[in-house]
N, C-alpha and C positions, 0 to 999 in steps of 0.2 A: 525261131520257134517262139510261139506266143505263150507267155506264162499264164497260169491259172489265176483268175481274179479271186482275191480273198474277201471274206466278209468285211473285215476291217477297211479295206480299200473301197469296197462298194458303199459302205456306210459313210465314210469320209467324203466320197465323191458326190453322194446324193442326199445327204442330210438336209440341205437347204431346199432341194426340190420337194422332198417328202413333206417338210414343214410347210412350205408354201402351198402345196396342194391341199393339205389338211386345214390350213388357215382359211383358204377360200371356201373350202367345202363346209366347214363348220361355222364360219364367220365369228369365231371366238378364239382369240390368241391363246388363252389359258388351256382351253380344250385341245387346241392344235398342238401345244407343247406336250401335254399328257399323251395324246394319241401318237405323236411322233416317237416318244419314248416307248410306248407300247408296241408300235410298229417295229422298231428295231429289236425289241426284246423277242417278239414273235419271229421276226426274220432270222435272228440268230439261231433260234430253235429249229427253224425250217430250212436253213441254208443248204442242207444236204439235198433238198428238193429242187433248188435252183438249177435250171438247165440253160446255159448260154446259147444253146442251139435253138431254143424256142423264143428267146427275146432277150432284151438287155436287162441288166441288173436294175436300172432305173424303172423300167416297166414293171418288173417283178416286185420291186419295193412299193411301187404305187398300188399294185394289186393287193399287197399285204396291208397297206395303209387304208385302202378302201374297205377291206373286210373289218379292220379295227374301227373305222368310222361308222360303218353300218351297225356294228355291235353297239357302239356308243349311242347312236341314234335310237336304237331299240331300247336300250337301257334308260336313256333320257325320257323316252315316251312313257315307259312304265313309271319312272320316278315322278314325272309331271302329273300323271293320273293319280298317283298316291297323294301328292301334294295338293292337288285340286280337291280331292276328297277330304283332306284335312284343312282346306281353306287357307293353304299357304300360298302367297303370291309367287308368280313365276319370276325367275331371274331374268335380267336383261343382258343380252349378249353384247360383247364388245363389237365395235365396227370392224368391217372387213380388214382394213389395213390403214395405217397412218398415212397421211399425205393425199388421200383421195379427196376430190372436191365433194362438197355436201350433196350436190345434184347426182353425181355418179354413185356415191355411197347409197343414197336413197333409191336410185334405180336398181342397184344390185340387191338391195333388200327386197325388192318386188319379185325377184327370181326364187323359184323353188330350190330346194337343196340339190335336186338332180340337175337343174339348169346351171346352178353355180358350179357344180362338179364338172360338167362338160366345158364350161368357160375356163375353169381353173386348169384343166388338162390341156385343152387346145390353145388357149390364149396365154395364160400365165406360164405354164411349163413348155409351151410351144411343141407339144407332141403332135405328130401327124395323125390323121384320122384312123389309120389302121392300128397304131399303137394305143391311142386313147380308147378305141373300141375294145381292144383286148383287156385293158384295165377295167372297163365298164361291163365287159361280158356281153357286148352287143356287136352288130355288124358295123363296118365302116360307114355304110350308107345311113344307117340309123343314127350313128354318132354325128355325122355331118348335118342331118336333118335336125337333131336336137340342138346343135350349135346354132344353126340358122334361126331356129325359133327363139332361142334364148337371146341372140343378138337383136332380133327384131323387137322382142319385148323390152330389152334395154333401150333401144332407140326410141320406142314409143314412150317409155317412162321419162327419158331425157327430154323429149320433145314437149311433153306435158309440163315438165318442171321449168322449161325455158320461158 
């Protein structure tokens, strides 16, 4: 008989996955840390809604993380507009991750947030197209198309840098 997954076990098993996804999505390690904490806070409150019949805890946590990140982006957009009105300079985000070549880091910076998100889900977290599509709320075909376009854009940016 299979025992029921607890929130504590899901959190322990997938903390690094959620942080990695958010780090790639935001390209800011500080924001990723804050959003990871917020994700698990939300997930704890919503754990009663998790249904293992509909998907894995990892996928569900990534969906919660995506919602937290989208809320963060909306909030940041509003904050940036307020700061621009007050003539406050924008902050500079940290690089994607330590250890990347300058060329790859520069190429990743050319991607939109949506493109970074699909790369993070499919390449970094190694989710299959169906699972990544569920996190994004799109079809698997659309997910694959987005990934292909993002990878082509990366390849072109790296070719220009070479």
